[in-house]
N, C-alpha and C positions, 0 to 999 in steps of 0.2 A: 725379500729381505725382511727379517723379523724386527719388530719394534721392541724397545726395552720394556714396554708395558705388558707384552705378551710372553716374556721369557719366564721360564720356571725358576723360582727362587732357589738359591743354593741352600742345602740343609745346614751347612756350617755357618751361614750368616745369621741364623736365628740364635739368640741368646738362650731361648727356652730349650732348644734341642741342639746340644753341641755334638751331634753325630758327624762323623767325617764326611767329606764331600766326595761321594763315590763317583759322581759324574766326572769330576776332574781327574780322579784316579784312573778311571776307565779311558778317558781321552789321552792322558799321559802314557798309559800302557799301550794304547793303539799307536801313538806316535813313536814310541820306543821300538815296538815290533816292526813298524814300517821302516824305520831307520836301519834296524838290524837286517831285515830282509833285503833292502836295497843295497846295503854294504856287502852282504854275502853274494848277491847276484852280480854286483860289480866285480868282486874278486874272482868269481867263477868265469865271468866273461873275459876279464883281463888274462886269466890263465889260459883260456881256450884260444883267444886271439894271439897271445904271445907264443903259444906252442905252434900254432899253424904258421906264424911268421918264421919261427926258427926252422920248421920243417921245410918251408919254401927256400930259405937261405941255404940250408944243408943240401937240398936237392940241386939247387943251382950250382953250389960248390962242387958236388960230386959229378954233375953233368958236364962241367967245364973241362 
């Protein structure tokens, strides 16, 4: 675990250098990408499992 004394200071916290905080932007972008990928994978998985369940139900209906 890192201690607060060893953390890299954020660029935007300096009044001398008002540069944007690219570390936080990168972290936020990573979180957004991860959320989008997880959402897409969930949608694909739900479509696949839903389709297979419908196929099993249809097969059971026609076999009866």
